[in-house]
N, C-alpha and C positions, 0 to 999 in steps of 0.2 A: 818676531823677536829681532832685536837689534844687537849686533855683535860689535864690540869695541876692544881694541888692543891697548893695554897699558904700556907706556913708554918706559925706557930704562930708568928714569928718575922717579917712577912711581905715580905718574899722573895720567889722566885720560884727557883728551882734547874735547872740550864741551863749551860752546859759545852761546848756548841758549838753553831754556828749559825744554825738557822732553814731555810728551803727554804723560799724565800721572799713572795711567794704567798699563803703559807699554812695558813688557819685560825686556831687560837689557842684560845681555851676557857679556861679562868682561873677562878677557884672557889676560892673566897676570904674567909678569916677567918670569916667574918661576915655573910657568906651564900650567898652573892650576886655573880653574875657572870658577867664577862666582856669578850668581844671578841677582840682579838688583831690580827694584821697581823704578819706574820713571820718577815717582814721587820721592823716593829715597835719594836718587841722584840729584834731583832738584834741590833737596835740603843740603846736600854736600856742596852743590854749586853756590847756593846762597851763603853758606859758611865761608867758602873760599872768597867770594865777592866781598863779604864783610871784613875778612882779614886783609884783603887787598886795600880796601878803603881806609881801614885803620892804619895800616902801614904806610900809606901815602898821604895821610892827614886830610882825607876827604870826609865830608859829612855824610849823613845817612842817605842822601839823595845822590851822592857822588860828585858834589860840587866842591871845588877848592876856592876859597875866598881870595886867594892870591893867584891871578891868572898866569898859568904856565902852559906852554904848548906841548901837548902829548897827543899822539894818535890813539884813539880809542881809550882814553884815560879812565873811563868809567866802566871798563869791562875786563873780564878775565877769560882766559880760554883754557887754562890748565887747572884741573881739579884733582887733588890728591886722593887716592883710593887704596884700600887694603881689603883683603878677603873678609876680615872680621867686621867690616863696616856694613855689610849687606843687611843686617838686622833680621 
């Protein structure tokens, strides 16, 4: 089991997909704990990535047709989570 701590802003740090079957325990800022599957966190990561791309005018593959220099512009590392998202 993987243990992750939620930050003060309500996010977990996640820069890649987890294995689908791994159980992940998240300790929330209020002290409660929730257990998520790797597959569920991957879904939340994909949603955060899609929102990032939409907000930064990137296409579905993460390309911007107007070249701008960004470091890791096609990636997110913060994923918002709440206890009711565990499903």
